[in-house]
Biopython code that builds the backbone (N, CA, C, O; Angstrom):
import numpy as np
from Bio.PDB.StructureBuilder import StructureBuilder

atoms = [
    (1, "MET", "N", (0.708, -22.900, -0.589)),
    (1, "MET", "CA", (0.405, -22.646, -1.365)),
    (1, "MET", "C", (0.860, -20.865, -2.466)),
    (1, "MET", "O", (0.927, -19.743, -1.964)),
    (2, "LYS", "N", (1.067, -21.182, -3.840)),
    (2, "LYS", "CA", (2.611, -20.083, -3.852)),
    (2, "LYS", "C", (1.372, -18.564, -4.305)),
    (2, "LYS", "O", (0.294, -18.622, -4.896)),
    (3, "ILE", "N", (2.141, -17.291, -3.706)),
    (3, "ILE", "CA", (2.082, -16.121, -4.815)),
    (3, "ILE", "C", (3.275, -15.904, -4.971)),
    (3, "ILE", "O", (4.369, -16.413, -4.730)),
    (4, "THR", "N", (2.820, -15.015, -5.438)),
    (4, "THR", "CA", (4.183, -13.476, -6.115)),
    (4, "THR", "C", (3.460, -12.546, -4.868)),
    (4, "THR", "O", (2.418, -12.598, -4.215)),
    (5, "ILE", "N", (4.329, -11.909, -4.925)),
    (5, "ILE", "CA", (5.132, -10.682, -4.573)),
    (5, "ILE", "C", (5.673, -9.514, -5.395)),
    (5, "ILE", "O", (6.390, -9.924, -6.307)),
    (6, "ASN", "N", (5.587, -8.582, -5.366)),
    (6, "ASN", "CA", (6.831, -7.936, -5.964)),
    (6, "ASN", "C", (7.306, -8.667, -7.074)),
    (6, "ASN", "O", (8.412, -8.241, -7.410)),
    (7, "GLY", "N", (7.025, -9.322, -7.567)),
    (7, "GLY", "CA", (6.959, -10.312, -9.049)),
    (7, "GLY", "C", (7.863, -11.629, -8.160)),
    (7, "GLY", "O", (8.286, -12.371, -9.048)),
    (8, "GLU", "N", (8.314, -12.194, -6.738)),
    (8, "GLU", "CA", (8.952, -13.067, -6.356)),
    (8, "GLU", "C", (8.145, -14.445, -5.968)),
    (8, "GLU", "O", (7.595, -14.380, -4.868)),
    (9, "THR", "N", (8.055, -15.114, -6.354)),
    (9, "THR", "CA", (7.624, -16.205, -6.185)),
    (9, "THR", "C", (7.438, -16.257, -4.186)),
    (9, "THR", "O", (8.500, -15.969, -3.635)),
    (10, "LYS", "N", (6.451, -16.525, -3.364)),
    (10, "LYS", "CA", (6.515, -16.789, -2.212)),
    (10, "LYS", "C", (5.490, -18.306, -1.434)),
    (10, "LYS", "O", (4.270, -18.385, -1.287)),
    (11, "GLU", "N", (6.578, -19.325, -1.072)),
    (11, "GLU", "CA", (5.387, -19.593, -1.108)),
    (11, "GLU", "C", (5.028, -19.887, 0.797)),
    (11, "GLU", "O", (5.831, -19.990, 1.724)),
    (12, "ILE", "N", (3.422, -19.951, 0.799)),
    (12, "ILE", "CA", (3.688, -19.355, 2.865)),
    (12, "ILE", "C", (1.931, -20.410, 2.648)),
    (12, "ILE", "O", (1.378, -20.732, 1.597)),
    (13, "ALA", "N", (1.588, -20.630, 3.803)),
    (13, "ALA", "CA", (0.474, -20.732, 4.375)),
    (13, "ALA", "C", (-1.135, -21.455, 4.526)),
    (13, "ALA", "O", (-1.758, -21.262, 5.570)),
    (14, "ASP", "N", (-1.733, -22.279, 3.426)),
    (14, "ASP", "CA", (-3.333, -22.410, 3.502)),
    (14, "ASP", "C", (-3.999, -20.908, 4.358)),
    (14, "ASP", "O", (-3.956, -20.597, 5.548)),
    (15, "GLY", "N", (-4.231, -20.636, 3.894)),
    (15, "GLY", "CA", (-5.561, -19.560, 4.828)),
    (15, "GLY", "C", (-5.634, -18.119, 5.053)),
    (15, "GLY", "O", (-6.614, -17.562, 5.548)),
    (16, "ALA", "N", (-3.997, -17.225, 4.471)),
    (16, "ALA", "CA", (-2.814, -16.780, 5.926)),
    (16, "ALA", "C", (-4.062, -15.386, 4.309)),
    (16, "ALA", "O", (-4.561, -15.505, 3.190)),
    (17, "THR", "N", (-3.842, -14.005, 5.729)),
    (17, "THR", "CA", (-4.496, -12.772, 4.917)),
    (17, "THR", "C", (-3.878, -12.573, 5.511)),
    (17, "THR", "O", (-3.306, -12.897, 6.552)),
    (18, "VAL", "N", (-4.060, -11.190, 3.943)),
    (18, "VAL", "CA", (-2.865, -9.932, 4.088)),
    (18, "VAL", "C", (-2.336, -9.833, 4.946)),
    (18, "VAL", "O", (-1.258, -10.418, 5.047)),
    (19, "ALA", "N", (-2.878, -8.970, 6.082)),
    (19, "ALA", "CA", (-2.223, -8.182, 7.557)),
    (19, "ALA", "C", (-1.179, -9.665, 8.591)),
    (19, "ALA", "O", (-0.348, -9.624, 9.498)),
    (20, "ALA", "N", (-2.087, -11.213, 7.500)),
    (20, "ALA", "CA", (-0.693, -11.909, 8.772)),
    (20, "ALA", "C", (0.658, -11.604, 7.617)),
    (20, "ALA", "O", (1.787, -11.496, 8.096)),
    (21, "LEU", "N", (0.472, -11.483, 6.167)),
    (21, "LEU", "CA", (1.561, -12.452, 5.555)),
    (21, "LEU", "C", (2.622, -10.481, 5.581)),
    (21, "LEU", "O", (3.786, -10.214, 5.284)),
    (22, "LEU", "N", (1.745, -9.800, 5.955)),
    (22, "LEU", "CA", (2.342, -8.473, 6.374)),
    (22, "LEU", "C", (3.119, -8.132, 7.261)),
    (22, "LEU", "O", (4.049, -7.331, 7.169)),
    (23, "ASP", "N", (2.653, -8.927, 8.473)),
    (23, "ASP", "CA", (3.315, -8.862, 9.882)),
    (23, "ASP", "C", (4.742, -9.468, 9.678)),
    (23, "ASP", "O", (5.844, -8.975, 9.920)),
    (24, "GLU", "N", (4.211, -11.332, 8.883)),
    (24, "GLU", "CA", (5.190, -11.962, 9.083)),
    (24, "GLU", "C", (6.731, -11.402, 8.197)),
    (24, "GLU", "O", (7.917, -11.639, 8.426)),
    (25, "LEU", "N", (6.047, -10.581, 7.132)),
    (25, "LEU", "CA", (7.525, -10.090, 6.550)),
    (25, "LEU", "C", (7.855, -8.258, 7.446)),
    (25, "LEU", "O", (8.744, -7.407, 7.469)),
    (26, "GLY", "N", (6.966, -8.407, 7.834)),
    (26, "GLY", "CA", (7.146, -7.354, 9.063)),
    (26, "GLY", "C", (6.674, -5.923, 8.838)),
    (26, "GLY", "O", (6.706, -4.928, 9.562)),
    (27, "PHE", "N", (6.284, -6.109, 7.764)),
    (27, "PHE", "CA", (5.818, -4.190, 7.054)),
    (27, "PHE", "C", (4.613, -3.630, 7.343)),
    (27, "PHE", "O", (3.613, -4.254, 6.991)),
    (28, "ASP", "N", (4.486, -2.586, 7.908)),
    (28, "ASP", "CA", (3.680, -1.883, 9.215)),
    (28, "ASP", "C", (2.097, -1.940, 7.785)),
    (28, "ASP", "O", (2.310, -1.873, 6.574)),
    (29, "PRO", "N", (1.158, -2.027, 8.205)),
    (29, "PRO", "CA", (0.274, -1.586, 7.835)),
    (29, "PRO", "C", (-0.186, -0.320, 7.236)),
    (29, "PRO", "O", (-0.082, 0.295, 6.174)),
    (30, "LYS", "N", (-0.646, -0.226, 8.196)),
    (30, "LYS", "CA", (-0.554, 2.160, 8.484)),
    (30, "LYS", "C", (0.526, 2.113, 7.432)),
    (30, "LYS", "O", (0.590, 0.907, 7.193)),
    (31, "ALA", "N", (1.265, 2.614, 6.789)),
    (31, "ALA", "CA", (2.723, 2.610, 6.058)),
    (31, "ALA", "C", (2.600, 1.285, 4.404)),
    (31, "ALA", "O", (3.426, 1.324, 3.493)),
    (32, "THR", "N", (1.635, 0.477, 4.434)),
    (32, "THR", "CA", (2.281, -0.104, 3.057)),
    (32, "THR", "C", (0.437, -0.227, 2.339)),
    (32, "THR", "O", (-0.639, -0.279, 2.935)),
    (33, "VAL", "N", (0.666, -0.234, 1.307)),
    (33, "VAL", "CA", (-0.849, 0.029, 0.178)),
    (33, "VAL", "C", (-0.551, -2.062, -0.564)),
    (33, "VAL", "O", (0.271, -2.881, -0.975)),
    (34, "VAL", "N", (-1.632, -1.865, -0.315)),
    (34, "VAL", "CA", (-1.590, -3.859, -1.199)),
    (34, "VAL", "C", (-1.874, -3.531, -3.032)),
    (34, "VAL", "O", (-2.736, -2.719, -3.368)),
    (35, "GLU", "N", (-1.460, -3.896, -3.538)),
    (35, "GLU", "CA", (-2.392, -4.220, -4.897)),
    (35, "GLU", "C", (-2.498, -5.410, -4.942)),
    (35, "GLU", "O", (-1.522, -5.980, -5.428)),
    (36, "ARG", "N", (-3.963, -6.524, -4.366)),
    (36, "ARG", "CA", (-4.169, -7.593, -5.303)),
    (36, "ARG", "C", (-4.493, -8.084, -6.542)),
    (36, "ARG", "O", (-5.389, -8.039, -7.385)),
    (37, "ASN", "N", (-3.546, -8.514, -6.353)),
    (37, "ASN", "CA", (-4.278, -9.404, -8.724)),
    (37, "ASN", "C", (-4.815, -7.999, -9.265)),
    (37, "ASN", "O", (-6.018, -7.811, -9.085)),
    (38, "ALA", "N", (-4.276, -7.240, -9.743)),
    (38, "ALA", "CA", (-4.773, -5.622, -10.311)),
    (38, "ALA", "C", (-5.948, -4.236, -9.304)),
    (38, "ALA", "O", (-6.411, -3.114, -9.506)),
    (39, "GLU", "N", (-5.940, -5.457, -8.054)),
    (39, "GLU", "CA", (-6.689, -4.544, -7.454)),
    (39, "GLU", "C", (-6.403, -3.549, -6.649)),
    (39, "GLU", "O", (-6.134, -4.445, -5.849)),
    (40, "ILE", "N", (-6.080, -2.056, -5.752)),
    (40, "ILE", "CA", (-6.084, -1.876, -4.832)),
    (40, "ILE", "C", (-7.078, -2.421, -3.574)),
    (40, "ILE", "O", (-8.230, -2.831, -3.715)),
    (41, "LEU", "N", (-6.150, -2.292, -2.016)),
    (41, "LEU", "CA", (-7.157, -3.299, -1.274)),
    (41, "LEU", "C", (-6.979, -2.311, -0.070)),
    (41, "LEU", "O", (-5.922, -2.280, 0.559)),
    (42, "GLU", "N", (-8.224, -1.369, 0.280)),
    (42, "GLU", "CA", (-8.527, -1.003, 1.613)),
    (42, "GLU", "C", (-7.670, -1.918, 3.034)),
    (42, "GLU", "O", (-7.617, -3.077, 3.445)),
    (43, "ARG", "N", (-7.081, -0.526, 3.419)),
    (43, "ARG", "CA", (-6.736, -1.391, 4.225)),
    (43, "ARG", "C", (-7.019, -1.819, 5.803)),
    (43, "ARG", "O", (-6.355, -2.346, 6.696)),
    (44, "ALA", "N", (-8.635, -1.205, 5.629)),
    (44, "ALA", "CA", (-9.595, -2.258, 6.759)),
    (44, "ALA", "C", (-10.094, -3.231, 6.445)),
    (44, "ALA", "O", (-10.782, -3.783, 7.304)),
    (45, "ASN", "N", (-9.969, -3.923, 4.986)),
    (45, "ASN", "CA", (-9.634, -5.364, 4.944)),
    (45, "ASN", "C", (-8.567, -6.569, 4.919)),
    (45, "ASN", "O", (-8.448, -7.786, 4.780)),
    (46, "TYR", "N", (-7.632, -4.943, 5.234)),
    (46, "TYR", "CA", (-6.041, -6.213, 5.460)),
    (46, "TYR", "C", (-6.342, -7.686, 5.423)),
    (46, "TYR", "O", (-6.153, -8.486, 4.506)),
    (47, "ALA", "N", (-7.274, -8.017, 7.609)),
    (47, "ALA", "CA", (-7.385, -9.181, 8.012)),
    (47, "ALA", "C", (-8.551, -9.669, 7.315)),
    (47, "ALA", "O", (-7.988, -10.457, 6.555)),
    (48, "ASP", "N", (-9.529, -9.741, 7.094)),
    (48, "ASP", "CA", (-10.671, -9.864, 6.440)),
    (48, "ASP", "C", (-9.931, -10.887, 4.696)),
    (48, "ASP", "O", (-10.376, -11.945, 4.253)),
    (49, "THR", "N", (-9.107, -10.299, 4.294)),
    (49, "THR", "CA", (-8.883, -11.255, 2.666)),
    (49, "THR", "C", (-7.772, -11.689, 2.731)),
    (49, "THR", "O", (-6.621, -11.287, 2.908)),
    (50, "THR", "N", (-8.639, -13.145, 2.447)),
    (50, "THR", "CA", (-7.712, -14.661, 2.713)),
    (50, "THR", "C", (-7.387, -14.417, 0.844)),
    (50, "THR", "O", (-7.924, -14.140, -0.229)),
    (51, "LEU", "N", (-6.020, -14.789, 1.546)),
    (51, "LEU", "CA", (-4.678, -14.548, -0.274)),
    (51, "LEU", "C", (-5.357, -16.222, -0.614)),
    (51, "LEU", "O", (-5.709, -16.984, 0.287)),
    (52, "ALA", "N", (-5.426, -16.527, -1.989)),
    (52, "ALA", "CA", (-5.021, -17.264, -2.738)),
    (52, "ALA", "C", (-4.236, -18.329, -3.131)),
    (52, "ALA", "O", (-3.377, -17.640, -3.680)),
    (53, "ASP", "N", (-3.979, -19.071, -3.235)),
    (53, "ASP", "CA", (-3.176, -20.125, -4.295)),
    (53, "ASP", "C", (-2.966, -18.719, -6.258)),
    (53, "ASP", "O", (-3.926, -17.989, -6.503)),
    (54, "GLY", "N", (-2.101, -18.689, -6.921)),
    (54, "GLY", "CA", (-1.273, -17.707, -7.231)),
    (54, "GLY", "C", (-2.364, -16.182, -7.147)),
    (54, "GLY", "O", (-2.906, -15.565, -8.065)),
    (55, "ASP", "N", (-2.374, -16.002, -6.025)),
    (55, "ASP", "CA", (-2.666, -14.722, -6.219)),
    (55, "ASP", "C", (-1.253, -13.686, -6.329)),
    (55, "ASP", "O", (-0.237, -14.360, -6.159)),
    (56, "ALA", "N", (-0.989, -12.360, -6.548)),
    (56, "ALA", "CA", (0.111, -11.325, -6.787)),
    (56, "ALA", "C", (-0.251, -9.898, -7.108)),
    (56, "ALA", "O", (-0.847, -9.126, -7.859)),
    (57, "LEU", "N", (0.614, -10.085, -5.885)),
    (57, "LEU", "CA", (0.332, -8.822, -4.557)),
    (57, "LEU", "C", (1.530, -8.061, -5.231)),
    (57, "LEU", "O", (2.502, -8.716, -5.608)),
    (58, "GLU", "N", (1.495, -6.881, -5.372)),
    (58, "GLU", "CA", (2.303, -6.034, -5.261)),
    (58, "GLU", "C", (1.514, -4.568, -3.593)),
    (58, "GLU", "O", (0.549, -3.925, -3.178)),
    (59, "LEU", "N", (3.136, -4.989, -3.361)),
    (59, "LEU", "CA", (2.574, -4.300, -1.915)),
    (59, "LEU", "C", (4.857, -2.649, -2.264)),
    (59, "LEU", "O", (6.012, -2.706, -2.688)),
    (60, "VAL", "N", (3.853, -1.668, -1.638)),
    (60, "VAL", "CA", (4.569, -0.596, -1.499)),
    (60, "VAL", "C", (4.273, 0.208, -0.356)),
    (60, "VAL", "O", (3.229, 0.714, 0.058)),
    (61, "ARG", "N", (5.522, 0.199, 0.071)),
    (61, "ARG", "CA", (5.888, 0.059, 1.511)),
    (61, "ARG", "C", (6.116, 2.828, 1.719)),
    (61, "ARG", "O", (6.836, 3.594, 1.078)),
    (62, "PHE", "N", (5.408, 3.025, 2.503)),
    (62, "PHE", "CA", (5.733, 4.566, 2.490)),
    (62, "PHE", "C", (6.848, 4.434, 3.038)),
    (62, "PHE", "O", (6.973, 3.327, 3.563)),
    (63, "VAL", "N", (8.239, 5.500, 3.196)),
    (63, "VAL", "CA", (9.116, 5.718, 3.856)),
    (63, "VAL", "C", (9.528, 7.682, 4.133)),
    (63, "VAL", "O", (9.747, 8.663, 3.423)),
    (64, "GLY", "N", (9.408, 7.264, 6.023)),
    (64, "GLY", "CA", (9.621, 9.438, 6.083)),
    (64, "GLY", "C", (11.052, 9.205, 5.924)),
    (64, "GLY", "O", (11.685, 8.254, 6.384)),
    (65, "GLY", "N", (11.461, 10.102, 5.273)),
    (65, "GLY", "CA", (12.917, 10.346, 5.868)),
    (65, "GLY", "C", (13.065, 11.865, 5.245)),
    (65, "GLY", "O", (12.139, 12.177, 4.496)),
    (66, "GLY", "N", (14.221, 12.978, 5.468)),
    (66, "GLY", "CA", (14.062, 14.200, 5.451)),
    (66, "GLY", "C", (15.907, 14.078, 5.866)),
    (66, "GLY", "O", (16.572, 15.101, 6.032)),
]
sb = StructureBuilder()
sb.init_structure("model")
sb.init_model(0)
sb.init_chain("A")
sb.init_seg("    ")
for serial, (resi, resn, name, xyz) in enumerate(atoms, 1):
    if name == "N":
        sb.init_residue(resn, " ", resi, " ")
    sb.init_atom(name, np.array(xyz, "f"), 0.0, 1.0, " ", f" {name:<3s}", serial, name[0])
structure = sb.get_structure()
């Protein structure tokens, strides 16, 4: 199925969860905010949120530095 991540179309497996996608992309779920179809998801729900064809995600990662 196809979803959009930060404006780019990506093909992913049917039934993929937000947690699985973040793992595939190498994103730390504790440092990533996920917006799905204009709704911010609770981190506690990443593993239970199944993505659907046509979903639009915005992923924002927090980076420390100094």
